[in-house]
BAFI-207081 format. One record per residue: residue in three letters; x, y, z of N, C-alpha, C, O in turn; chain. Coordinates in Angstrom, 1 decimal. Layout:
BEGIN
ATOM   resn      npx      npy      npz     capx     capy     capz      cpx      cpy      cpz      opx      opy      opz   chain
ATOM    Ala        X        Y        Z        X        Y        Z        X        Y        Z        X        Y        Z       A
...
***
This chain:
BEGIN
ATOM   resn      npx      npy      npz     capx     capy     capz      cpx      cpy      cpz      opx      opy      opz   chain
ATOM    Met    -21.0     10.2    -10.5    -20.7      9.5     -9.4    -22.0      8.8     -8.8    -23.0      9.5     -8.6       A
ATOM    Asn    -21.9      7.6     -8.5    -23.0      6.9     -7.9    -22.9      7.1     -6.4    -21.8      7.1     -5.8       A
ATOM    Asn    -24.1      7.3     -5.7    -24.1      7.5     -4.3    -24.2      6.2     -3.5    -23.8      6.2     -2.4       A
ATOM    Lys    -24.7      5.2     -4.2    -24.8      3.9     -3.5    -24.5      2.8     -4.5    -24.7      2.9     -5.7       A
ATOM    Arg    -23.9      1.7     -3.9    -23.7      0.5     -4.7    -25.0     -0.1     -5.0    -25.8     -0.3     -4.1       A
ATOM    Lys    -25.2     -0.5     -6.2    -26.5     -1.1     -6.6    -26.8     -2.4     -5.9    -27.9     -2.7     -5.5       A
ATOM    Ser    -25.7     -3.2     -5.7    -25.9     -4.5     -5.1    -26.2     -4.5     -3.6    -26.9     -5.4     -3.1       A
ATOM    Thr    -25.7     -3.5     -2.9    -25.8     -3.5     -1.4    -26.4     -2.2     -0.8    -26.8     -2.2      0.3       A
ATOM    Gly    -26.5     -1.2     -1.6    -27.0      0.1     -1.1    -25.9      0.8     -0.3    -26.2      1.9      0.2       A
ATOM    Glu    -24.7      0.3     -0.2    -23.6      1.0      0.5    -23.0      2.0     -0.5    -23.1      1.9     -1.7       A
ATOM    Pro    -22.3      3.0      0.1    -21.6      4.0     -0.8    -20.4      3.3     -1.5    -19.9      2.3     -1.1       A
ATOM    Pro    -20.1      3.8     -2.7    -19.0      3.2     -3.4    -17.6      3.5     -2.7    -17.5      4.4     -1.9       A
ATOM    Val    -16.7      2.7     -3.0    -15.3      2.9     -2.5    -14.7      3.9     -3.3    -14.6      3.8     -4.5       A
ATOM    Ile    -14.1      4.9     -2.7    -13.4      6.0     -3.4    -12.0      5.4     -3.7    -11.3      5.1     -2.8       A
ATOM    Val    -11.6      5.4     -5.0    -10.3      5.0     -5.4     -9.6      6.1     -6.1    -10.2      6.6     -7.1       A
ATOM    Val     -8.5      6.5     -5.6     -7.7      7.5     -6.3     -6.7      6.8     -7.1     -5.9      6.0     -6.6       A
ATOM    Ile     -6.6      7.2     -8.4     -5.7      6.6     -9.3     -4.7      7.7     -9.7     -5.1      8.7    -10.3       A
ATOM    Val     -3.4      7.4     -9.4     -2.4      8.4     -9.8     -1.7      7.8    -11.0     -0.8      6.9    -10.9       A
ATOM    Asp     -2.0      8.4    -12.2     -1.4      7.9    -13.4     -1.7      8.9    -14.5     -2.8      9.5    -14.5       A
ATOM    Asp     -0.7      9.1    -15.4     -0.9     10.1    -16.4     -1.6      9.5    -17.7     -1.8     10.2    -18.7       A
ATOM    Asn     -2.1      8.3    -17.6     -2.8      7.6    -18.6     -4.1      7.0    -18.1     -4.3      5.8    -18.0       A
ATOM    Pro     -5.1      7.9    -17.9     -6.4      7.4    -17.4     -7.1      6.4    -18.3     -7.8      5.6    -17.9       A
ATOM    Ser     -6.8      6.5    -19.6     -7.4      5.6    -20.5     -7.0      4.1    -20.3     -7.6      3.2    -20.7       A
ATOM    Asp     -5.9      3.9    -19.5     -5.5      2.6    -19.2     -6.4      1.9    -18.2     -6.2      0.7    -17.9       A
ATOM    Tyr     -7.4      2.6    -17.7     -8.3      2.1    -16.6     -9.7      2.0    -17.1    -10.6      1.8    -16.3       A
ATOM    Val    -10.0      2.1    -18.4    -11.3      2.0    -18.9    -12.0      0.7    -18.5    -13.3      0.7    -18.4       A
ATOM    Ala    -11.3     -0.4    -18.4    -12.0     -1.6    -18.1    -12.6     -1.6    -16.7    -13.4     -2.5    -16.4       A
ATOM    Leu    -12.3     -0.6    -15.9    -12.9     -0.5    -14.5    -14.3      0.2    -14.6    -15.0      0.3    -13.6       A
ATOM    Ala    -14.7      0.7    -15.8    -15.9      1.4    -16.0    -17.1      0.6    -15.4    -18.0      1.2    -14.8       A
ATOM    Pro    -17.2     -0.7    -15.6    -18.4     -1.4    -15.1    -18.5     -1.4    -13.6    -19.6     -1.4    -13.0       A
ATOM    Leu    -17.3     -1.3    -12.9    -17.4     -1.1    -11.4    -17.9      0.2    -11.0    -18.6      0.4    -10.0       A
ATOM    Val    -17.5      1.2    -11.8    -18.0      2.6    -11.6    -19.5      2.6    -11.8    -20.3      3.2    -11.0       A
ATOM    Glu    -20.0      2.1    -13.0    -21.4      2.0    -13.3    -22.2      1.3    -12.3    -23.4      1.6    -12.1       A
ATOM    Ala    -21.7      0.2    -11.7    -22.4     -0.6    -10.7    -22.4      0.1     -9.3    -23.0     -0.4     -8.4       A
ATOM    Gly    -21.7      1.2     -9.2    -21.6      1.9     -7.9    -20.6      1.3     -7.0    -20.7      1.6     -5.8       A
ATOM    Glu    -19.8      0.3     -7.4    -18.8     -0.3     -6.5    -17.7      0.6     -6.2    -17.2      0.7     -5.0       A
ATOM    Ile    -17.2      1.4     -7.2    -16.1      2.4     -6.9    -16.4      3.7     -7.5    -17.3      3.9     -8.4       A
ATOM    Asp    -15.8      4.7     -7.0    -15.9      6.1     -7.5    -14.4      6.5     -7.7    -13.6      6.6     -6.7       A
ATOM    Ile    -14.0      6.7     -8.9    -12.6      6.9     -9.3    -12.3      8.4     -9.3    -13.1      9.2     -9.9       A
ATOM    Arg    -11.2      8.8     -8.7    -10.7     10.2     -8.8     -9.3     10.0     -9.5     -8.4      9.4     -8.9       A
ATOM    Phe     -9.0     10.7    -10.6     -7.7     10.6    -11.3     -6.9     11.8    -10.9     -7.3     12.9    -10.9       A
ATOM    Leu     -5.6     11.5    -10.6     -4.6     12.5    -10.5     -3.5     12.2    -11.5     -3.1     11.0    -11.5       A
ATOM    Leu     -3.1     13.1    -12.3     -2.3     12.8    -13.5     -0.8     13.0    -13.2      0.0     12.8    -14.2       A
ATOM    Ser     -0.4     13.3    -12.0      1.1     13.5    -11.8      1.4     13.2    -10.3      0.5     13.2     -9.5       A
ATOM    Gly      2.7     13.0    -10.1      3.1     12.9     -8.7      2.9     14.1     -7.9      2.5     14.1     -6.7       A
ATOM    Arg      3.1     15.3     -8.5      2.9     16.6     -7.9      1.5     16.7     -7.4      1.2     17.2     -6.3       A
ATOM    Ser      0.5     16.4     -8.3     -0.9     16.6     -7.9     -1.2     15.6     -6.8     -2.0     15.9     -5.9       A
ATOM    Ala     -0.6     14.4     -6.8     -0.9     13.4     -5.8     -0.4     13.9     -4.4     -1.1     13.8     -3.4       A
ATOM    Met      0.8     14.5     -4.4      1.3     15.0     -3.2      0.5     16.2     -2.7      0.4     16.4     -1.5       A
ATOM    Arg      0.1     17.1     -3.6     -0.7     18.2     -3.2     -2.1     17.9     -2.8     -2.6     18.3     -1.8       A
ATOM    Glu     -2.8     17.0     -3.5     -4.2     16.6     -3.3     -4.3     15.5     -2.3     -5.4     15.3     -1.7       A
ATOM    Gly     -3.3     14.8     -2.0     -3.3     13.6     -1.1     -3.9     13.9      0.3     -4.5     13.1      0.8       A
ATOM    Arg     -3.6     15.1      0.8     -4.1     15.4      2.1     -5.6     15.8      2.1     -6.3     15.5      3.0       A
ATOM    Arg     -6.1     16.3      0.9     -7.5     16.6      0.8     -8.4     15.4      0.5     -9.5     15.4      1.0       A
ATOM    Leu     -7.9     14.5     -0.3     -8.7     13.4     -0.7     -8.5     12.2      0.4     -7.5     11.6      0.5       A
ATOM    Ala     -9.6     12.0      1.1     -9.5     11.0      2.2    -10.0      9.7      1.6    -11.0      9.1      2.1       A
ATOM    Ala     -9.4      9.2      0.6     -9.8      7.9     -0.1     -9.1      6.8      0.6     -7.9      6.9      1.0       A
ATOM    Pro     -9.8      5.7      0.8     -9.2      4.5      1.5     -8.3      3.7      0.6     -7.5      2.9      1.1       A
ATOM    Leu     -8.4      3.9     -0.7     -7.7      3.1     -1.6     -7.0      3.9     -2.7     -7.7      4.7     -3.4       A
ATOM    Trp     -5.7      3.8     -2.9     -5.0      4.5     -3.9     -4.3      3.5     -4.8     -3.7      2.5     -4.3       A
ATOM    Met     -4.3      3.8     -6.1     -3.5      3.0     -7.1     -2.5      4.0     -7.7     -2.9      5.0     -8.3       A
ATOM    Ile     -1.2      3.7     -7.5     -0.2      4.7     -7.9      0.7      4.0     -8.9      1.2      2.9     -8.7       A
ATOM    Asn      0.8      4.7    -10.1      1.7      4.1    -11.1      3.1      4.3    -10.8      3.5      5.3    -10.2       A
ATOM    Val      4.0      3.4    -11.1      5.4      3.4    -10.8      6.0      4.6    -11.6      6.9      5.3    -11.0       A
ATOM    Asn      5.6      4.8    -12.8      6.2      5.8    -13.7      5.3      6.9    -13.9      4.3      6.8    -14.7       A
ATOM    Leu      5.5      8.0    -13.3      4.8      9.2    -13.4      5.6     10.3    -14.2      6.8     10.2    -14.2       A
ATOM    Pro      4.9     11.2    -14.8      5.7     12.2    -15.7      6.7     13.1    -14.9      7.7     13.5    -15.5       A
ATOM    Asp      6.4     13.3    -13.6      7.2     14.3    -12.9      7.9     13.7    -11.7      8.9     14.3    -11.2       A
ATOM    His      7.5     12.6    -11.2      8.0     11.9    -10.0      8.0     10.4    -10.2      7.2      9.9    -11.1       A
ATOM    Ser      8.7      9.7     -9.4      8.5      8.3     -9.4      7.3      8.0     -8.5      7.1      8.7     -7.5       A
ATOM    Gly      6.6      6.9     -8.8      5.5      6.5     -7.9      6.0      6.2     -6.6      5.3      6.3     -5.6       A
ATOM    Phe      7.3      5.8     -6.5      7.9      5.5     -5.2      8.0      6.7     -4.3      7.9      6.7     -3.1       A
ATOM    Asp      8.3      7.9     -5.0      8.3      9.1     -4.2      7.0      9.4     -3.5      6.9      9.8     -2.4       A
ATOM    Val      5.9      9.2     -4.3      4.6      9.5     -3.8      4.3      8.5     -2.7      3.7      8.8     -1.6       A
ATOM    Leu      4.6      7.2     -2.9      4.4      6.2     -1.9      5.1      6.5     -0.6      4.5      6.4      0.5       A
ATOM    Glu      6.4      6.9     -0.6      7.1      7.2      0.6      6.5      8.4      1.3      6.5      8.4      2.6       A
ATOM    Met      5.9      9.4      0.6      5.3     10.5      1.2      4.1     10.0      2.1      3.9     10.5      3.2       A
ATOM    Tyr      3.3      9.1      1.5      2.1      8.6      2.2      2.5      7.8      3.4      1.9      7.9      4.5       A
ATOM    Phe      3.6      7.0      3.3      3.9      6.2      4.5      4.7      7.0      5.6      5.0      6.4      6.6       A
ATOM    Gln      4.9      8.2      5.4      5.5      9.1      6.4      4.4      9.6      7.3      4.7     10.1      8.4       A
ATOM    Arg      3.1      9.4      7.0      2.0      9.9      7.8      1.7      8.9      8.9      2.1      7.7      8.8       A
ATOM    Lys      0.9      9.4      9.9      0.5      8.5     10.9     -0.5      7.4     10.4     -0.4      6.2     10.7       A
ATOM    Thr     -1.3      7.8      9.5     -2.2      6.9      8.8     -2.1      7.1      7.3     -1.8      8.2      6.9       A
ATOM    Ser     -2.2      6.0      6.6     -2.1      6.1      5.2     -3.1      5.1      4.6     -3.5      4.2      5.2       A
ATOM    Pro     -3.5      5.5      3.3     -4.5      4.6      2.7     -3.9      3.3      2.3     -2.7      3.1      2.3       A
ATOM    Leu     -4.7      2.4      1.9     -4.3      1.1      1.3     -3.8      1.5     -0.1     -4.5      2.1     -0.8       A
ATOM    Ile     -2.6      1.0     -0.4     -2.0      1.4     -1.7     -1.6      0.2     -2.5     -1.0     -0.8     -2.1       A
ATOM    Leu     -2.1      0.3     -3.8     -1.7     -0.7     -4.8     -0.8      0.0     -5.8     -1.1      1.0     -6.3       A
ATOM    Met      0.4     -0.6     -6.0      1.4      0.0     -6.9      1.1     -0.6     -8.3      0.9     -1.9     -8.4       A
ATOM    Val      1.0      0.2     -9.3      0.6     -0.3    -10.7      1.8      0.0    -11.6      2.3      1.1    -11.6       A
ATOM    Ala      2.2     -1.0    -12.4      3.3     -0.8    -13.3      2.8     -1.0    -14.7      1.9     -1.8    -15.0       A
ATOM    Asp      3.4     -0.3    -15.6      3.1     -0.4    -17.0      3.5     -1.8    -17.6      2.8     -2.3    -18.4       A
ATOM    Glu      4.6     -2.3    -17.0      5.0     -3.6    -17.4      5.8     -4.2    -16.2      6.3     -3.4    -15.3       A
ATOM    Tyr      5.8     -5.5    -16.1      6.4     -6.1    -14.9      7.9     -5.9    -14.8      8.6     -6.1    -15.8       A
ATOM    Ala      8.3     -5.5    -13.6      9.8     -5.4    -13.3     10.0     -5.9    -11.9      9.5     -5.3    -11.0       A
ATOM    Pro     10.7     -7.1    -11.8     10.8     -7.7    -10.5     11.4     -6.8     -9.5     11.1     -6.9     -8.3       A
ATOM    Glu     12.4     -5.9     -9.9     13.0     -5.0     -8.9     12.0     -4.0     -8.4     12.1     -3.6     -7.2       A
ATOM    Asp     11.1     -3.5     -9.2     10.0     -2.6     -8.8      9.1     -3.3     -7.8      8.6     -2.7     -6.8       A
ATOM    Glu      8.7     -4.5     -8.2      7.8     -5.2     -7.3      8.4     -5.4     -5.9      7.8     -5.2     -4.9       A
ATOM    Leu      9.7     -5.8     -5.9     10.4     -6.0     -4.6     10.4     -4.7     -3.8     10.2     -4.7     -2.6       A
ATOM    Arg     10.8     -3.7     -4.5     10.9     -2.4     -3.8      9.5     -2.0     -3.2      9.4     -1.5     -2.1       A
ATOM    Ala      8.5     -2.1     -4.0      7.1     -1.7     -3.6      6.7     -2.5     -2.4      6.2     -2.0     -1.4       A
ATOM    Leu      6.9     -3.8     -2.4      6.5     -4.7     -1.3      7.4     -4.4     -0.1      6.9     -4.4      1.0       A
ATOM    Glu      8.7     -4.1     -0.3      9.5     -3.7      0.9      9.1     -2.4      1.5      9.2     -2.2      2.7       A
ATOM    Leu      8.5     -1.5      0.7      8.0     -0.2      1.2      6.7     -0.4      1.9      6.2      0.5      2.6       A
ATOM    Gly      6.0     -1.5      1.6      4.7     -1.8      2.3      3.5     -1.7      1.6      2.4     -1.6      2.2       A
ATOM    Val      3.5     -1.7      0.2      2.3     -1.6     -0.5      1.5     -2.9     -0.3      2.0     -4.0      0.1       A
ATOM    Ala      0.2     -2.8     -0.5     -0.7     -4.0     -0.3     -0.5     -5.0     -1.5     -0.4     -6.2     -1.2       A
ATOM    Lys     -0.4     -4.5     -2.7     -0.2     -5.3     -3.9      0.6     -4.6     -4.9      0.5     -3.4     -5.0       A
ATOM    Tyr      1.3     -5.3     -5.8      1.9     -4.8     -6.9      1.2     -5.4     -8.1      1.1     -6.6     -8.3       A
ATOM    Leu      0.7     -4.5     -9.0     -0.1     -4.9    -10.1      0.5     -4.5    -11.4      1.3     -3.5    -11.5       A
ATOM    Cys      0.2     -5.2    -12.5      0.6     -4.7    -13.8     -0.6     -4.4    -14.6     -1.7     -5.1    -14.5       A
ATOM    Lys     -0.5     -3.4    -15.5     -1.6     -3.1    -16.4     -1.8     -4.2    -17.4     -0.8     -4.8    -17.8       A
ATOM    Pro     -3.0     -4.4    -17.8     -4.2     -3.8    -17.4     -4.8     -4.4    -16.1     -4.6     -5.5    -15.8       A
ATOM    Val     -5.4     -3.5    -15.3     -6.0     -3.9    -14.1     -7.3     -4.7    -14.4     -8.2     -4.1    -15.1       A
ATOM    Asp     -7.5     -5.9    -13.9     -8.7     -6.7    -14.2     -9.8     -6.3    -13.3     -9.6     -6.4    -12.0       A
ATOM    Pro    -10.9     -5.8    -13.8    -12.0     -5.4    -12.9    -12.5     -6.5    -12.0    -12.9     -6.2    -10.9       A
ATOM    Ala    -12.5     -7.7    -12.5    -13.0     -8.9    -11.7    -12.1     -9.1    -10.5    -12.5     -9.3     -9.4       A
ATOM    Trp    -10.8     -8.9    -10.7     -9.8     -9.0     -9.6    -10.0     -7.9     -8.6    -10.0     -8.2     -7.4       A
ATOM    Leu    -10.2     -6.7     -9.1    -10.3     -5.6     -8.2    -11.6     -5.7     -7.4    -11.6     -5.4     -6.2       A
ATOM    His    -12.7     -6.1     -8.0    -13.9     -6.4     -7.3    -13.8     -7.4     -6.2    -14.2     -7.2     -5.0       A
ATOM    Ala    -13.1     -8.5     -6.5    -12.9     -9.6     -5.5    -12.0     -9.1     -4.4    -12.2     -9.4     -3.2       A
ATOM    Tyr    -10.9     -8.3     -4.8    -10.0     -7.8     -3.8    -10.7     -6.8     -2.8    -10.5     -6.9     -1.6       A
ATOM    Leu    -11.6     -5.9     -3.4    -12.3     -5.0     -2.5    -13.3     -5.7     -1.6    -13.4     -5.3     -0.4       A
ATOM    Arg    -13.9     -6.8     -2.1    -14.8     -7.5     -1.3    -14.0     -8.2     -0.1    -14.5     -8.2      1.1       A
ATOM    Gln    -12.8     -8.7     -0.4    -12.0     -9.3      0.6    -11.6     -8.3      1.7    -11.6     -8.6      2.9       A
ATOM    Ile    -11.2     -7.2      1.2    -10.7     -6.1      2.1    -11.9     -5.6      3.0    -11.7     -5.3      4.2       A
ATOM    Arg    -13.0     -5.4      2.4    -14.2     -5.0      3.2    -14.5     -5.9      4.3    -14.8     -5.5      5.4       A
ATOM    Val    -14.5     -7.2      4.0    -14.7     -8.2      5.1    -13.7     -8.1      6.2    -14.0     -8.1      7.4       A
ATOM    Lys    -12.4     -8.0      5.8    -11.3     -8.0      6.8    -11.4     -6.7      7.6    -11.0     -6.7      8.8       A
ATOM    Ala    -11.8     -5.6      7.0    -11.8     -4.3      7.6    -13.1     -4.0      8.3    -13.3     -2.9      8.8       A
ATOM    Gly    -14.0     -4.9      8.3    -15.3     -4.6      8.9    -16.1     -3.5      8.2    -16.7     -2.7      8.8       A
ATOM    Gln    -16.1     -3.6      6.8    -16.8     -2.6      6.0    -16.3     -1.2      6.1    -17.0     -0.3      5.9       A
ATOM    Ala    -15.0     -1.1      6.3    -14.4      0.3      6.4    -13.9      0.9      5.1    -13.1      1.8      5.1       A
ATOM    Met    -14.4      0.4      4.0    -14.0      0.9      2.7    -14.8      2.0      2.1    -14.7      2.3      1.0       A
ATOM    Ser    -15.7      2.6      2.9    -16.5      3.7      2.4    -15.5      4.9      2.4    -14.4      4.8      2.8       A
ATOM    Gly    -16.0      6.0      1.9    -15.2      7.2      1.8    -15.0      7.9      3.1    -14.3      9.0      3.2       A
ATOM    Asp    -15.5      7.4      4.2    -15.4      8.0      5.5    -13.9      7.9      6.0    -13.4      6.8      6.2       A
ATOM    Pro    -13.3      9.1      6.2    -11.9      9.1      6.7    -11.7      8.4      8.0    -10.6      7.7      8.1       A
ATOM    Ala    -12.6      8.4      8.9    -12.5      7.7     10.2    -12.4      6.2      9.9    -11.7      5.5     10.5       A
ATOM    Ala    -13.3      5.8      9.0    -13.3      4.3      8.7    -12.1      3.9      8.0    -11.6      2.8      8.3       A
ATOM    Ser    -11.5      4.7      7.1    -10.4      4.3      6.3     -9.1      4.1      7.2     -8.2      3.4      6.9       A
ATOM    Arg     -9.1      4.8      8.4     -8.0      4.6      9.3     -7.9      3.2      9.8     -6.9      2.8     10.3       A
ATOM    Gln     -9.0      2.5      9.8     -9.0      1.1     10.3     -8.4      0.1      9.3     -8.1     -1.0      9.7       A
ATOM    Leu     -8.2      0.6      8.1     -7.6     -0.3      7.1     -6.1     -0.6      7.3     -5.4      0.3      7.8       A
ATOM    Pro     -5.6     -1.7      7.0     -4.2     -1.9      7.1     -3.4     -1.0      6.2     -3.7     -1.0      5.0       A
ATOM    Ala     -2.5     -0.2      6.6     -1.8      0.7      5.8     -0.7      0.0      4.9     -0.4      0.5      3.9       A
ATOM    Arg     -0.3     -1.1      5.4      0.8     -1.9      4.7      0.4     -3.3      4.6     -0.3     -3.9      5.4       A
ATOM    Ala      1.0     -3.9      3.6      0.7     -5.4      3.4      1.4     -6.2      4.4      2.6     -5.9      4.7       A
ATOM    Pro      0.8     -7.2      5.0      1.4     -8.0      6.0      2.4     -9.0      5.4      3.2     -9.5      6.1       A
ATOM    Gln      2.2     -9.4      4.2      3.0    -10.4      3.6      3.2    -10.1      2.1      2.5     -9.3      1.5       A
ATOM    Arg      4.1    -10.8      1.5      4.4    -10.6      0.1      3.4    -11.3     -0.8      2.9    -12.4     -0.5       A
ATOM    Ser      3.0    -10.6     -1.8      1.9    -11.1     -2.7      2.6    -11.8     -3.9      3.8    -11.7     -4.1       A
ATOM    Thr      1.8    -12.6     -4.6      2.2    -13.3     -5.8      2.4    -12.3     -6.9      1.5    -11.4     -7.0       A
ATOM    Pro      3.5    -12.3     -7.7      3.7    -11.3     -8.7      2.6    -11.4     -9.8      2.1    -12.5    -10.1       A
ATOM    His      2.2    -10.3    -10.3      1.2    -10.2    -11.3      1.9     -9.8    -12.6      2.3     -8.7    -12.8       A
ATOM    Thr      2.2    -10.8    -13.4      3.0    -10.6    -14.6      2.1    -10.4    -15.8      0.9    -10.5    -15.7       A
ATOM    Ala      2.7    -10.2    -16.9      1.9    -10.0    -18.2      1.1    -11.2    -18.4      0.0    -11.2    -19.0       A
ATOM    Ala      1.5    -12.4    -18.0      0.8    -13.6    -18.2     -0.3    -13.7    -17.1     -1.3    -14.5    -17.3       A
ATOM    Asn     -0.2    -12.9    -16.0     -1.2    -12.9    -15.0     -1.6    -11.5    -14.6     -1.3    -11.1    -13.5       A
ATOM    Pro     -2.2    -10.8    -15.5     -2.4     -9.3    -15.3     -3.5     -9.1    -14.3     -4.4    -10.0    -14.0       A
ATOM    Thr     -3.5     -7.9    -13.7     -4.5     -7.5    -12.8     -4.9     -6.1    -12.9     -5.2     -5.4    -11.9       A
ATOM    Ser     -5.0     -5.5    -14.2     -5.4     -4.1    -14.3     -5.8     -3.7    -15.7     -5.2     -4.1    -16.7       A
ATOM    Thr     -6.9     -2.8    -16.0     -7.2     -2.1    -17.2     -8.3     -1.1    -17.1     -9.3     -1.4    -16.4       A
ATOM    Phe     -8.3      0.1    -17.8     -9.4      1.1    -17.8     -9.0      2.3    -18.6     -8.7      3.3    -18.1       A
ATOM    Pro     -9.0      2.2    -20.0     -8.7      3.3    -20.8     -9.7      4.4    -20.8     -9.6      5.5    -21.5       A
***
């Protein structure tokens, strides 16, 4: 784990990824190496529900299809809290009904694998500016982040992917 981002000297953004296929996120390795993000993997919905209270990460990426729960079950648990992290829903393949459900529940973005590291870097930069640099691992700072998306995002289809990191 890097303690500081090489480019700015700031701490990396802690990103919790809930997915039983961590190898699908290998493309994010350059962001980890640059100190932009620090990834924590949880391999099941059960572990996300159990560890979610302990991990005060400002950004979560939750797969729609988990081995033991739906990603939507995990999502609903987080949105029952007074404060919740910024959540990106990740799908193995694009399903318009899943995107609509995710957006109606209030996720910030609906993504399809593979997650593009350039997209994530740009998105984090945009969120940092909007949140006044509240993307550090500081739980007090993460409460300043918008918990839910204010508007519907453009779909990220297989022709327009936004994710990868095996």
